C-alpha positions in Angstrom: 0.0 -0.3 0.2 1.0 3.5 -0.6 1.9 6.2 2.3 -0.2 8.8 2.0 1.5 12.5 2.4 0.8 14.0 5.6 -0.2 17.8 4.9 -0.8 19.3 8.1 -2.0 23.3 7.9 1.3 24.6 8.7 2.6 23.3 6.0 0.2 24.4 3.5 0.2 27.6 5.4 3.9 28.0 4.9 3.6 26.6 1.3 0.8 29.5 0.7 3.4 32.1 1.8 6.0 31.4 -0.7 3.6 30.6 -3.2 2.8 34.6 -2.7 6.1 35.8 -1.7 7.2 33.9 -5.0 4.1 36.4 -7.0 4.6 39.5 -5.5 8.1 39.4 -5.7 9.3 37.5 -9.4 13.0 36.7 -10.0 14.4 38.6 -13.0 14.5 37.4 -16.1 16.9 36.7 -18.3 15.1 38.2 -20.8 15.1 41.5 -19.0 18.9 41.8 -19.5 18.7 41.1 -23.1 16.7 43.8 -23.3 18.7 46.6 -21.4 21.8 45.0 -23.6 19.4 45.8 -27.0 18.2 49.0 -25.3 22.1 50.6 -24.9 23.4 49.2 -28.2 20.8 51.1 -30.0 21.1 53.6 -28.3 24.5 54.4 -29.2 24.4 52.9 -32.5 21.5 55.3 -33.6 23.4 58.5 -32.9 26.7 57.0 -33.8 25.2 56.1 -38.0 23.5 59.2 -37.8 26.5 61.3 -37.3 28.6 59.3 -39.6 26.0 60.2 -42.2 25.7 63.8 -41.4 29.2 64.1 -41.1 29.8 62.6 -44.6 26.7 64.7 -46.1 28.7 67.9 -44.7 32.1 67.0 -46.2 30.6 66.8 -49.7 29.0 69.8 -49.2 31.0 72.1 -46.6 34.6 70.6 -46.9 36.3 72.1 -44.6 40.4 71.1 -42.6 39.0 68.8 -40.2 36.1 65.8 -41.3 32.8 66.6 -40.3 32.7 62.6 -40.3 34.9 61.7 -37.5 34.1 65.0 -35.5 30.2 63.6 -36.0 31.0 60.0 -35.3 32.8 61.0 -32.1 29.7 63.6 -30.9 27.1 60.6 -32.0 29.2 58.2 -29.4 29.3 60.6 -26.6 25.1 61.4 -27.2 24.4 57.6 -26.9 26.8 57.4 -23.9 24.5 60.4 -21.9 21.4 58.6 -23.4 22.1 55.4 -22.3 23.5 56.8 -18.7 20.0 58.8 -18.6 18.3 55.3 -19.6 20.3 53.3 -16.8 19.7 56.1 -14.0 16.0 56.4 -14.6 15.4 52.0 -15.0 18.0 51.7 -11.3 15.7 54.5 -9.5 12.4 52.6 -11.2 13.3 49.4 -9.5 14.1 50.4 -6.5 
């Protein structure tokens, strides 16, 4: 014969509390990390590529002694870094 598992009221209460705690405080999802990585990547890539295109156009239209392309690529990287920084700060405050 099979012995049935004795589930007392204390054990049921303890399991219910664990389930409620898991529901109220879910563990961070691995997909959340991937989406953060993607957001940061796009935040840096879009201004950088935009700066490259604008710089290439300015090099043809208004040539200077310096390269507009290089200057605006660097500007795009800086702008993308600032956007990423502020986004990470905002997400960090939202998690708290």
